[in-house]
Predicted model as a PDB file, atoms N, CA, C, CB and O in Angstrom, pLDDT in the B-factor column:
MODEL        1                                                                  
ATOM      1  N   MET A   1     101.788 -65.805   7.190  1.00 50.00           N  
ATOM      2  CA  MET A   1     100.585 -65.490   6.459  1.00 50.00           C  
ATOM      3  C   MET A   1      99.428 -65.400   7.448  1.00 50.00           C  
ATOM      4  CB  MET A   1     100.308 -66.546   5.360  1.00 50.00           C  
ATOM      5  O   MET A   1      99.221 -66.306   8.255  1.00 50.00           O  
ATOM      6  N   ALA A   2      98.688 -64.321   7.382  1.00 53.00           N  
ATOM      7  CA  ALA A   2      97.578 -64.105   8.299  1.00 53.00           C  
ATOM      8  C   ALA A   2      96.403 -64.999   7.914  1.00 53.00           C  
ATOM      9  CB  ALA A   2      97.155 -62.621   8.303  1.00 53.00           C  
ATOM     10  O   ALA A   2      96.306 -65.463   6.778  1.00 53.00           O  
ATOM     11  N   LEU A   3      95.516 -65.230   8.873  1.00 53.00           N  
ATOM     12  CA  LEU A   3      94.346 -66.074   8.656  1.00 53.00           C  
ATOM     13  C   LEU A   3      93.458 -65.509   7.555  1.00 53.00           C  
ATOM     14  CB  LEU A   3      93.550 -66.220   9.950  1.00 53.00           C  
ATOM     15  O   LEU A   3      92.889 -66.267   6.769  1.00 53.00           O  
ATOM     16  N   SER A   4      93.333 -64.178   7.490  1.00 57.00           N  
ATOM     17  CA  SER A   4      92.487 -63.565   6.465  1.00 57.00           C  
ATOM     18  C   SER A   4      93.042 -63.787   5.057  1.00 57.00           C  
ATOM     19  CB  SER A   4      92.343 -62.071   6.732  1.00 57.00           C  
ATOM     20  O   SER A   4      92.286 -63.787   4.086  1.00 57.00           O  
ATOM     21  N   GLU A   5      94.360 -63.975   4.944  1.00 61.00           N  
ATOM     22  CA  GLU A   5      94.966 -64.241   3.642  1.00 61.00           C  
ATOM     23  C   GLU A   5      94.757 -65.687   3.214  1.00 61.00           C  
ATOM     24  CB  GLU A   5      96.454 -63.920   3.678  1.00 61.00           C  
ATOM     25  O   GLU A   5      94.748 -65.973   2.016  1.00 61.00           O  
ATOM     26  N   LYS A   6      94.588 -66.606   4.160  1.00 64.00           N  
ATOM     27  CA  LYS A   6      94.383 -68.021   3.849  1.00 64.00           C  
ATOM     28  C   LYS A   6      92.935 -68.318   3.479  1.00 64.00           C  
ATOM     29  CB  LYS A   6      94.799 -68.883   5.030  1.00 64.00           C  
ATOM     30  O   LYS A   6      92.668 -69.280   2.759  1.00 64.00           O  
ATOM     31  N   ALA A   7      92.005 -67.513   3.958  1.00 65.00           N  
ATOM     32  CA  ALA A   7      90.585 -67.776   3.728  1.00 65.00           C  
ATOM     33  C   ALA A   7      90.222 -67.849   2.247  1.00 65.00           C  
ATOM     34  CB  ALA A   7      89.756 -66.708   4.394  1.00 65.00           C  
ATOM     35  O   ALA A   7      89.512 -68.780   1.865  1.00 65.00           O  
ATOM     36  N   PRO A   8      90.668 -66.919   1.378  1.00 72.00           N  
ATOM     37  CA  PRO A   8      90.310 -67.048  -0.039  1.00 72.00           C  
ATOM     38  C   PRO A   8      90.869 -68.317  -0.683  1.00 72.00           C  
ATOM     39  CB  PRO A   8      90.804 -65.838  -0.803  1.00 72.00           C  
ATOM     40  O   PRO A   8      90.227 -68.909  -1.551  1.00 72.00           O  
ATOM     41  N   VAL A   9      92.046 -68.729  -0.266  1.00 73.00           N  
ATOM     42  CA  VAL A   9      92.649 -69.933  -0.818  1.00 73.00           C  
ATOM     43  C   VAL A   9      91.830 -71.151  -0.420  1.00 73.00           C  
ATOM     44  CB  VAL A   9      94.105 -70.081  -0.345  1.00 73.00           C  
ATOM     45  O   VAL A   9      91.583 -72.027  -1.249  1.00 73.00           O  
ATOM     46  N   LEU A  10      91.404 -71.220   0.846  1.00 75.00           N  
ATOM     47  CA  LEU A  10      90.584 -72.335   1.310  1.00 75.00           C  
ATOM     48  C   LEU A  10      89.243 -72.360   0.589  1.00 75.00           C  
ATOM     49  CB  LEU A  10      90.368 -72.248   2.822  1.00 75.00           C  
ATOM     50  O   LEU A  10      88.758 -73.431   0.224  1.00 75.00           O  
ATOM     51  N   THR A  11      88.641 -71.198   0.382  1.00 79.00           N  
ATOM     52  CA  THR A  11      87.360 -71.114  -0.303  1.00 79.00           C  
ATOM     53  C   THR A  11      87.494 -71.598  -1.743  1.00 79.00           C  
ATOM     54  CB  THR A  11      86.825 -69.677  -0.268  1.00 79.00           C  
ATOM     55  O   THR A  11      86.652 -72.355  -2.225  1.00 79.00           O  
ATOM     56  N   GLU A  12      88.544 -71.166  -2.427  1.00 79.00           N  
ATOM     57  CA  GLU A  12      88.771 -71.604  -3.814  1.00 79.00           C  
ATOM     58  C   GLU A  12      89.020 -73.100  -3.875  1.00 79.00           C  
ATOM     59  CB  GLU A  12      89.959 -70.850  -4.435  1.00 79.00           C  
ATOM     60  O   GLU A  12      88.529 -73.772  -4.781  1.00 79.00           O  
ATOM     61  N   THR A  13      89.777 -73.630  -2.921  1.00 82.00           N  
ATOM     62  CA  THR A  13      90.066 -75.060  -2.897  1.00 82.00           C  
ATOM     63  C   THR A  13      88.791 -75.855  -2.674  1.00 82.00           C  
ATOM     64  CB  THR A  13      91.095 -75.388  -1.806  1.00 82.00           C  
ATOM     65  O   THR A  13      88.575 -76.879  -3.322  1.00 82.00           O  
ATOM     66  N   ARG A  14      87.942 -75.388  -1.758  1.00 81.00           N  
ATOM     67  CA  ARG A  14      86.681 -76.080  -1.498  1.00 81.00           C  
ATOM     68  C   ARG A  14      85.764 -76.021  -2.713  1.00 81.00           C  
ATOM     69  CB  ARG A  14      85.981 -75.474  -0.280  1.00 81.00           C  
ATOM     70  O   ARG A  14      85.102 -77.007  -3.035  1.00 81.00           O  
ATOM     71  N   GLU A  15      85.717 -74.876  -3.392  1.00 83.00           N  
ATOM     72  CA  GLU A  15      84.887 -74.758  -4.589  1.00 83.00           C  
ATOM     73  C   GLU A  15      85.391 -75.673  -5.695  1.00 83.00           C  
ATOM     74  CB  GLU A  15      84.858 -73.309  -5.079  1.00 83.00           C  
ATOM     75  O   GLU A  15      84.597 -76.320  -6.378  1.00 83.00           O  
ATOM     76  N   ASP A  16      86.710 -75.729  -5.874  1.00 84.00           N  
ATOM     77  CA  ASP A  16      87.290 -76.622  -6.877  1.00 84.00           C  
ATOM     78  C   ASP A  16      86.970 -78.074  -6.547  1.00 84.00           C  
ATOM     79  CB  ASP A  16      88.812 -76.420  -6.969  1.00 84.00           C  
ATOM     80  O   ASP A  16      86.597 -78.849  -7.428  1.00 84.00           O  
ATOM     81  N   PHE A  17      87.118 -78.438  -5.279  1.00 85.00           N  
ATOM     82  CA  PHE A  17      86.847 -79.809  -4.856  1.00 85.00           C  
ATOM     83  C   PHE A  17      85.364 -80.136  -5.011  1.00 85.00           C  
ATOM     84  CB  PHE A  17      87.290 -80.021  -3.398  1.00 85.00           C  
ATOM     85  O   PHE A  17      85.003 -81.230  -5.445  1.00 85.00           O  
ATOM     86  N   SER A  18      84.512 -79.181  -4.656  1.00 85.00           N  
ATOM     87  CA  SER A  18      83.067 -79.368  -4.788  1.00 85.00           C  
ATOM     88  C   SER A  18      82.676 -79.564  -6.250  1.00 85.00           C  
ATOM     89  CB  SER A  18      82.314 -78.169  -4.196  1.00 85.00           C  
ATOM     90  O   SER A  18      81.837 -80.408  -6.567  1.00 85.00           O  
ATOM     91  N   GLU A  19      83.281 -78.788  -7.128  1.00 86.00           N  
ATOM     92  CA  GLU A  19      83.008 -78.915  -8.562  1.00 86.00           C  
ATOM     93  C   GLU A  19      83.496 -80.277  -9.068  1.00 86.00           C  
ATOM     94  CB  GLU A  19      83.691 -77.762  -9.357  1.00 86.00           C  
ATOM     95  O   GLU A  19      82.820 -80.921  -9.870  1.00 86.00           O  
ATOM     96  N   TYR A  20      84.656 -80.709  -8.604  1.00 88.00           N  
ATOM     97  CA  TYR A  20      85.189 -82.008  -8.993  1.00 88.00           C  
ATOM     98  C   TYR A  20      84.264 -83.136  -8.542  1.00 88.00           C  
ATOM     99  CB  TYR A  20      86.589 -82.205  -8.407  1.00 88.00           C  
ATOM    100  O   TYR A  20      83.993 -84.060  -9.309  1.00 88.00           O  
ATOM    101  N   VAL A  21      83.784 -83.065  -7.313  1.00 87.00           N  
ATOM    102  CA  VAL A  21      82.892 -84.104  -6.789  1.00 87.00           C  
ATOM    103  C   VAL A  21      81.586 -84.130  -7.576  1.00 87.00           C  
ATOM    104  CB  VAL A  21      82.606 -83.871  -5.289  1.00 87.00           C  
ATOM    105  O   VAL A  21      81.074 -85.205  -7.888  1.00 87.00           O  
ATOM    106  N   ALA A  22      81.044 -82.962  -7.899  1.00 86.00           N  
ATOM    107  CA  ALA A  22      79.809 -82.907  -8.685  1.00 86.00           C  
ATOM    108  C   ALA A  22      80.022 -83.527 -10.062  1.00 86.00           C  
ATOM    109  CB  ALA A  22      79.319 -81.453  -8.827  1.00 86.00           C  
ATOM    110  O   ALA A  22      79.165 -84.263 -10.551  1.00 86.00           O  
ATOM    111  N   HIS A  23      81.151 -83.235 -10.684  1.00 88.00           N  
ATOM    112  CA  HIS A  23      81.464 -83.804 -11.992  1.00 88.00           C  
ATOM    113  C   HIS A  23      81.623 -85.325 -11.894  1.00 88.00           C  
ATOM    114  CB  HIS A  23      82.749 -83.167 -12.564  1.00 88.00           C  
ATOM    115  O   HIS A  23      81.144 -86.060 -12.758  1.00 88.00           O  
ATOM    116  N   LEU A  24      82.284 -85.786 -10.854  1.00 87.00           N  
ATOM    117  CA  LEU A  24      82.483 -87.218 -10.653  1.00 87.00           C  
ATOM    118  C   LEU A  24      81.151 -87.925 -10.421  1.00 87.00           C  
ATOM    119  CB  LEU A  24      83.427 -87.466  -9.473  1.00 87.00           C  
ATOM    120  O   LEU A  24      80.933 -89.018 -10.945  1.00 87.00           O  
ATOM    121  N   GLN A  25      80.259 -87.315  -9.640  1.00 87.00           N  
ATOM    122  CA  GLN A  25      78.950 -87.913  -9.399  1.00 87.00           C  
ATOM    123  C   GLN A  25      78.142 -88.012 -10.689  1.00 87.00           C  
ATOM    124  CB  GLN A  25      78.180 -87.101  -8.359  1.00 87.00           C  
ATOM    125  O   GLN A  25      77.472 -89.018 -10.925  1.00 87.00           O  
ATOM    126  N   LEU A  26      78.200 -86.986 -11.515  1.00 84.00           N  
ATOM    127  CA  LEU A  26      77.501 -87.017 -12.793  1.00 84.00           C  
ATOM    128  C   LEU A  26      78.063 -88.129 -13.676  1.00 84.00           C  
ATOM    129  CB  LEU A  26      77.612 -85.655 -13.504  1.00 84.00           C  
ATOM    130  O   LEU A  26      77.308 -88.891 -14.280  1.00 84.00           O  
ATOM    131  N   HIS A  27      79.386 -88.218 -13.746  1.00 86.00           N  
ATOM    132  CA  HIS A  27      80.026 -89.244 -14.553  1.00 86.00           C  
ATOM    133  C   HIS A  27      79.629 -90.645 -14.072  1.00 86.00           C  
ATOM    134  CB  HIS A  27      81.550 -89.077 -14.511  1.00 86.00           C  
ATOM    135  O   HIS A  27      79.331 -91.522 -14.884  1.00 86.00           O  
ATOM    136  N   MET A  28      79.626 -90.849 -12.766  1.00 86.00           N  
ATOM    137  CA  MET A  28      79.269 -92.153 -12.217  1.00 86.00           C  
ATOM    138  C   MET A  28      77.800 -92.487 -12.495  1.00 86.00           C  
ATOM    139  CB  MET A  28      79.542 -92.186 -10.708  1.00 86.00           C  
ATOM    140  O   MET A  28      77.467 -93.637 -12.782  1.00 86.00           O  
ATOM    141  N   ALA A  29      76.932 -91.488 -12.409  1.00 84.00           N  
ATOM    142  CA  ALA A  29      75.514 -91.716 -12.686  1.00 84.00           C  
ATOM    143  C   ALA A  29      75.302 -92.101 -14.141  1.00 84.00           C  
ATOM    144  CB  ALA A  29      74.692 -90.469 -12.348  1.00 84.00           C  
ATOM    145  O   ALA A  29      74.514 -92.997 -14.443  1.00 84.00           O  
ATOM    146  N   LEU A  30      76.010 -91.423 -15.047  1.00 81.00           N  
ATOM    147  CA  LEU A  30      75.886 -91.757 -16.469  1.00 81.00           C  
ATOM    148  C   LEU A  30      76.441 -93.152 -16.749  1.00 81.00           C  
ATOM    149  CB  LEU A  30      76.618 -90.712 -17.333  1.00 81.00           C  
ATOM    150  O   LEU A  30      75.863 -93.901 -17.536  1.00 81.00           O  
ATOM    151  N   GLN A  31      77.547 -93.501 -16.115  1.00 83.00           N  
ATOM    152  CA  GLN A  31      78.112 -94.834 -16.297  1.00 83.00           C  
ATOM    153  C   GLN A  31      77.151 -95.899 -15.768  1.00 83.00           C  
ATOM    154  CB  GLN A  31      79.475 -94.944 -15.588  1.00 83.00           C  
ATOM    155  O   GLN A  31      76.967 -96.942 -16.397  1.00 83.00           O  
ATOM    156  N   ALA A  32      76.540 -95.634 -14.610  1.00 81.00           N  
ATOM    157  CA  ALA A  32      75.597 -96.593 -14.032  1.00 81.00           C  
ATOM    158  C   ALA A  32      74.406 -96.796 -14.960  1.00 81.00           C  
ATOM    159  CB  ALA A  32      75.118 -96.116 -12.647  1.00 81.00           C  
ATOM    160  O   ALA A  32      73.906 -97.913 -15.092  1.00 81.00           O  
ATOM    161  N   ARG A  33      73.952 -95.733 -15.599  1.00 76.00           N  
ATOM    162  CA  ARG A  33      72.839 -95.859 -16.545  1.00 76.00           C  
ATOM    163  C   ARG A  33      73.203 -96.777 -17.697  1.00 76.00           C  
ATOM    164  CB  ARG A  33      72.430 -94.487 -17.081  1.00 76.00           C  
ATOM    165  O   ARG A  33      72.366 -97.540 -18.179  1.00 76.00           O  
ATOM    166  N   ASN A  34      74.445 -96.704 -18.136  1.00 76.00           N  
ATOM    167  CA  ASN A  34      74.888 -97.541 -19.254  1.00 76.00           C  
ATOM    168  C   ASN A  34      75.041 -99.004 -18.856  1.00 76.00           C  
ATOM    169  CB  ASN A  34      76.205 -97.022 -19.800  1.00 76.00           C  
ATOM    170  O   ASN A  34      74.963 -99.886 -19.711  1.00 76.00           O  
ATOM    171  N   LEU A  35      75.256 -99.272 -17.577  1.00 72.00           N  
ATOM    172  CA  LEU A  35      75.469-100.644 -17.129  1.00 72.00           C  
ATOM    173  C   LEU A  35      74.175-101.348 -16.747  1.00 72.00           C  
ATOM    174  CB  LEU A  35      76.411-100.657 -15.958  1.00 72.00           C  
ATOM    175  O   LEU A  35      74.151-102.572 -16.621  1.00 72.00           O  
ATOM    176  N   VAL A  36      73.101-100.589 -16.562  1.00 67.00           N  
ATOM    177  CA  VAL A  36      71.821-101.177 -16.179  1.00 67.00           C  
ATOM    178  C   VAL A  36      71.065-101.565 -17.445  1.00 67.00           C  
ATOM    179  CB  VAL A  36      70.983-100.188 -15.307  1.00 67.00           C  
ATOM    180  O   VAL A  36      70.895-100.738 -18.341  1.00 67.00           O  
ATOM    181  N   PRO A  37      70.614-102.803 -17.528  1.00 65.00           N  
ATOM    182  CA  PRO A  37      69.868-103.203 -18.715  1.00 65.00           C  
ATOM    183  C   PRO A  37      68.552-102.443 -18.825  1.00 65.00           C  
ATOM    184  CB  PRO A  37      69.606-104.703 -18.693  1.00 65.00           C  
ATOM    185  O   PRO A  37      67.952-102.074 -17.816  1.00 65.00           O  
ATOM    186  N   SER A  38      68.113-102.216 -20.044  1.00 64.00           N  
ATOM    187  CA  SER A  38      66.862-101.496 -20.242  1.00 64.00           C  
ATOM    188  C   SER A  38      65.691-102.374 -19.815  1.00 64.00           C  
ATOM    189  CB  SER A  38      66.708-101.059 -21.716  1.00 64.00           C  
ATOM    190  O   SER A  38      65.803-103.599 -19.768  1.00 64.00           O  
ATOM    191  N   LEU A  39      64.580-101.738 -19.509  1.00 62.00           N  
ATOM    192  CA  LEU A  39      63.405-102.470 -19.052  1.00 62.00           C  
ATOM    193  C   LEU A  39      62.631-103.096 -20.211  1.00 62.00           C  
ATOM    194  CB  LEU A  39      62.495-101.547 -18.265  1.00 62.00           C  
ATOM    195  O   LEU A  39      61.847-104.023 -20.006  1.00 62.00           O  
ATOM    196  N   SER A  40      62.846-102.599 -21.410  1.00 63.00           N  
ATOM    197  CA  SER A  40      62.138-103.176 -22.555  1.00 63.00           C  
ATOM    198  C   SER A  40      62.706-104.559 -22.844  1.00 63.00           C  
ATOM    199  CB  SER A  40      62.255-102.258 -23.811  1.00 63.00           C  
ATOM    200  O   SER A  40      63.918-104.771 -22.789  1.00 63.00           O  
ATOM    201  N   SER A  41      61.827-105.484 -23.148  1.00 58.00           N  
ATOM    202  CA  SER A  41      62.297-106.845 -23.424  1.00 58.00           C  
ATOM    203  C   SER A  41      62.777-106.923 -24.863  1.00 58.00           C  
ATOM    204  CB  SER A  41      61.174-107.892 -23.162  1.00 58.00           C  
ATOM    205  O   SER A  41      62.003-106.776 -25.809  1.00 58.00           O  
ATOM    206  N   SER A  42      64.042-107.154 -24.998  1.00 55.00           N  
ATOM    207  CA  SER A  42      64.642-107.238 -26.320  1.00 55.00           C  
ATOM    208  C   SER A  42      64.930-108.698 -26.633  1.00 55.00           C  
ATOM    209  CB  SER A  42      65.937-106.384 -26.404  1.00 55.00           C  
ATOM    210  O   SER A  42      65.647-109.374 -25.896  1.00 55.00           O  
ATOM    211  N   SER A  43      64.368-109.172 -27.727  1.00 64.00           N  
ATOM    212  CA  SER A  43      64.602-110.558 -28.098  1.00 64.00           C  
ATOM    213  C   SER A  43      65.782-110.679 -29.054  1.00 64.00           C  
ATOM    214  CB  SER A  43      63.351-111.154 -28.728  1.00 64.00           C  
ATOM    215  O   SER A  43      66.127-111.780 -29.482  1.00 64.00           O  
ATOM    216  N   ASP A  44      66.396-109.556 -29.386  1.00 75.00           N  
ATOM    217  CA  ASP A  44      67.532-109.564 -30.303  1.00 75.00           C  
ATOM    218  C   ASP A  44      68.787-110.004 -29.542  1.00 75.00           C  
ATOM    219  CB  ASP A  44      67.737-108.156 -30.952  1.00 75.00           C  
ATOM    220  O   ASP A  44      69.316-109.246 -28.728  1.00 75.00           O  
ATOM    221  N   SER A  45      69.257-111.211 -29.801  1.00 81.00           N  
ATOM    222  CA  SER A  45      70.401-111.740 -29.066  1.00 81.00           C  
ATOM    223  C   SER A  45      71.673-110.955 -29.369  1.00 81.00           C  
ATOM    224  CB  SER A  45      70.607-113.212 -29.399  1.00 81.00           C  
ATOM    225  O   SER A  45      72.547-110.849 -28.509  1.00 81.00           O  
ATOM    226  N   ARG A  46      71.795-110.401 -30.580  1.00 81.00           N  
ATOM    227  CA  ARG A  46      72.981-109.595 -30.909  1.00 81.00           C  
ATOM    228  C   ARG A  46      73.013-108.335 -30.058  1.00 81.00           C  
ATOM    229  CB  ARG A  46      72.997-109.224 -32.412  1.00 81.00           C  
ATOM    230  O   ARG A  46      74.073-107.932 -29.579  1.00 81.00           O  
ATOM    231  N   HIS A  47      71.861-107.717 -29.872  1.00 80.00           N  
ATOM    232  CA  HIS A  47      71.790-106.511 -29.039  1.00 80.00           C  
ATOM    233  C   HIS A  47      72.181-106.848 -27.597  1.00 80.00           C  
ATOM    234  CB  HIS A  47      70.363-105.893 -29.085  1.00 80.00           C  
ATOM    235  O   HIS A  47      72.943-106.118 -26.963  1.00 80.00           O  
ATOM    236  N   ASN A  48      71.650-107.955 -27.094  1.00 81.00           N  
ATOM    237  CA  ASN A  48      71.966-108.362 -25.718  1.00 81.00           C  
ATOM    238  C   ASN A  48      73.451-108.682 -25.560  1.00 81.00           C  
ATOM    239  CB  ASN A  48      71.123-109.582 -25.315  1.00 81.00           C  
ATOM    240  O   ASN A  48      74.063-108.303 -24.562  1.00 81.00           O  
ATOM    241  N   LEU A  49      74.026-109.368 -26.526  1.00 85.00           N  
ATOM    242  CA  LEU A  49      75.448-109.700 -26.475  1.00 85.00           C  
ATOM    243  C   LEU A  49      76.305-108.428 -26.506  1.00 85.00           C  
ATOM    244  CB  LEU A  49      75.825-110.627 -27.648  1.00 85.00           C  
ATOM    245  O   LEU A  49      77.269-108.306 -25.750  1.00 85.00           O  
ATOM    246  N   LEU A  50      75.948-107.489 -27.380  1.00 84.00           N  
ATOM    247  CA  LEU A  50      76.682-106.230 -27.464  1.00 84.00           C  
ATOM    248  C   LEU A  50      76.606-105.464 -26.144  1.00 84.00           C  
ATOM    249  CB  LEU A  50      76.135-105.369 -28.609  1.00 84.00           C  
ATOM    250  O   LEU A  50      77.608-104.938 -25.660  1.00 84.00           O  
ATOM    251  N   HIS A  51      75.406-105.409 -25.573  1.00 83.00           N  
ATOM    252  CA  HIS A  51      75.222-104.688 -24.307  1.00 83.00           C  
ATOM    253  C   HIS A  51      76.046-105.330 -23.195  1.00 83.00           C  
ATOM    254  CB  HIS A  51      73.731-104.658 -23.911  1.00 83.00           C  
ATOM    255  O   HIS A  51      76.704-104.627 -22.428  1.00 83.00           O  
ATOM    256  N   GLN A  52      76.016-106.652 -23.102  1.00 87.00           N  
ATOM    257  CA  GLN A  52      76.768-107.342 -22.051  1.00 87.00           C  
ATOM    258  C   GLN A  52      78.274-107.188 -22.243  1.00 87.00           C  
ATOM    259  CB  GLN A  52      76.398-108.825 -22.023  1.00 87.00           C  
ATOM    260  O   GLN A  52      79.011-107.008 -21.274  1.00 87.00           O  
ATOM    261  N   THR A  53      78.729-107.257 -23.493  1.00 89.00           N  
ATOM    262  CA  THR A  53      80.153-107.091 -23.776  1.00 89.00           C  
ATOM    263  C   THR A  53      80.621-105.687 -23.403  1.00 89.00           C  
ATOM    264  CB  THR A  53      80.440-107.369 -25.259  1.00 89.00           C  
ATOM    265  O   THR A  53      81.685-105.516 -22.809  1.00 89.00           O  
ATOM    266  N   GLN A  54      79.820-104.691 -23.754  1.00 87.00           N  
ATOM    267  CA  GLN A  54      80.170-103.313 -23.408  1.00 87.00           C  
ATOM    268  C   GLN A  54      80.251-103.145 -21.896  1.00 87.00           C  
ATOM    269  CB  GLN A  54      79.146-102.329 -23.998  1.00 87.00           C  
ATOM    270  O   GLN A  54      81.180-102.516 -21.391  1.00 87.00           O  
ATOM    271  N   ALA A  55      79.291-103.700 -21.175  1.00 86.00           N  
ATOM    272  CA  ALA A  55      79.288-103.599 -19.716  1.00 86.00           C  
ATOM    273  C   ALA A  55      80.521-104.281 -19.124  1.00 86.00           C  
ATOM    274  CB  ALA A  55      78.004-104.224 -19.135  1.00 86.00           C  
ATOM    275  O   ALA A  55      81.151-103.747 -18.211  1.00 86.00           O  
ATOM    276  N   ASP A  56      80.865-105.461 -19.646  1.00 87.00           N  
ATOM    277  CA  ASP A  56      82.042-106.180 -19.138  1.00 87.00           C  
ATOM    278  C   ASP A  56      83.331-105.395 -19.387  1.00 87.00           C  
ATOM    279  CB  ASP A  56      82.142-107.565 -19.794  1.00 87.00           C  
ATOM    280  O   ASP A  56      84.188-105.313 -18.507  1.00 87.00           O  
ATOM    281  N   ILE A  57      83.466-104.826 -20.569  1.00 85.00           N  
ATOM    282  CA  ILE A  57      84.671-104.049 -20.890  1.00 85.00           C  
ATOM    283  C   ILE A  57      84.762-102.806 -20.008  1.00 85.00           C  
ATOM    284  CB  ILE A  57      84.676-103.642 -22.381  1.00 85.00           C  
ATOM    285  O   ILE A  57      85.838-102.472 -19.510  1.00 85.00           O  
ATOM    286  N   GLU A  58      83.626-102.115 -19.812  1.00 83.00           N  
ATOM    287  CA  GLU A  58      83.642-100.916 -18.965  1.00 83.00           C  
ATOM    288  C   GLU A  58      84.013-101.272 -17.526  1.00 83.00           C  
ATOM    289  CB  GLU A  58      82.267-100.211 -18.999  1.00 83.00           C  
ATOM    290  O   GLU A  58      84.715-100.509 -16.863  1.00 83.00           O  
ATOM    291  N   LYS A  59      83.556-102.406 -17.045  1.00 83.00           N  
ATOM    292  CA  LYS A  59      83.919-102.842 -15.686  1.00 83.00           C  
ATOM    293  C   LYS A  59      85.422-103.104 -15.594  1.00 83.00           C  
ATOM    294  CB  LYS A  59      83.128-104.118 -15.290  1.00 83.00           C  
ATOM    295  O   LYS A  59      86.072-102.686 -14.636  1.00 83.00           O  
ATOM    296  N   LEU A  60      85.971-103.802 -16.597  1.00 82.00           N  
ATOM    297  CA  LEU A  60      87.405-104.096 -16.585  1.00 82.00           C  
ATOM    298  C   LEU A  60      88.231-102.816 -16.636  1.00 82.00           C  
ATOM    299  CB  LEU A  60      87.773-105.003 -17.760  1.00 82.00           C  
ATOM    300  O   LEU A  60      89.198-102.669 -15.888  1.00 82.00           O  
ATOM    301  N   VAL A  61      87.852-101.887 -17.519  1.00 80.00           N  
ATOM    302  CA  VAL A  61      88.602-100.641 -17.664  1.00 80.00           C  
ATOM    303  C   VAL A  61      88.519 -99.821 -16.379  1.00 80.00           C  
ATOM    304  CB  VAL A  61      88.071 -99.821 -18.859  1.00 80.00           C  
ATOM    305  O   VAL A  61      89.508 -99.214 -15.968  1.00 80.00           O  
ATOM    306  N   SER A  62      87.354 -99.799 -15.746  1.00 79.00           N  
ATOM    307  CA  SER A  62      87.197 -98.995 -14.534  1.00 79.00           C  
ATOM    308  C   SER A  62      88.024 -99.538 -13.368  1.00 79.00           C  
ATOM    309  CB  SER A  62      85.731 -98.936 -14.137  1.00 79.00           C  
ATOM    310  O   SER A  62      88.341 -98.799 -12.436  1.00 79.00           O  
ATOM    311  N   ARG A  63      88.373-100.816 -13.417  1.00 80.00           N  
ATOM    312  CA  ARG A  63      89.152-101.419 -12.334  1.00 80.00           C  
ATOM    313  C   ARG A  63      90.650-101.334 -12.540  1.00 80.00           C  
ATOM    314  CB  ARG A  63      88.765-102.847 -12.171  1.00 80.00           C  
ATOM    315  O   ARG A  63      91.422-101.653 -11.636  1.00 80.00           O  
ATOM    316  N   GLN A  64      91.075-100.902 -13.739  1.00 77.00           N  
ATOM    317  CA  GLN A  64      92.501-100.790 -14.014  1.00 77.00           C  
ATOM    318  C   GLN A  64      93.049 -99.508 -13.396  1.00 77.00           C  
ATOM    319  CB  GLN A  64      92.769-100.818 -15.535  1.00 77.00           C  
ATOM    320  O   GLN A  64      92.348 -98.498 -13.329  1.00 77.00           O  
ATOM    321  N   GLY A  65      94.280 -99.550 -12.953  1.00 59.00           N  
ATOM    322  CA  GLY A  65      94.944 -98.370 -12.420  1.00 59.00           C  
ATOM    323  C   GLY A  65      95.515 -97.532 -13.541  1.00 59.00           C  
ATOM    324  O   GLY A  65      95.874 -98.057 -14.595  1.00 59.00           O  
ATOM    325  N   PHE A  66      95.600 -96.247 -13.324  1.00 49.00           N  
ATOM    326  CA  PHE A  66      96.106 -95.353 -14.364  1.00 49.00           C  
ATOM    327  C   PHE A  66      97.542 -95.006 -14.090  1.00 49.00           C  
ATOM    328  CB  PHE A  66      95.264 -94.082 -14.458  1.00 49.00           C  
ATOM    329  O   PHE A  66      98.154 -94.261 -14.854  1.00 49.00           O  
TER     330      PHE A  66                                                      
ENDMDL                                                                          
END                                                                             
């Protein structure tokens, strides 16, 4: 296979990988937003408990192997 025939394959692979990385970065940013507590002071203990439980479960799930 000539070098000119490999170039389109490499370009497509890089574009696919670049798209995957961009998607992964977006997903990680959204997950990080969900794990950071809000700046508003919430005195509702049920809300705080729910938020902490959700964060703990997401951490456990993210550490499990697929």
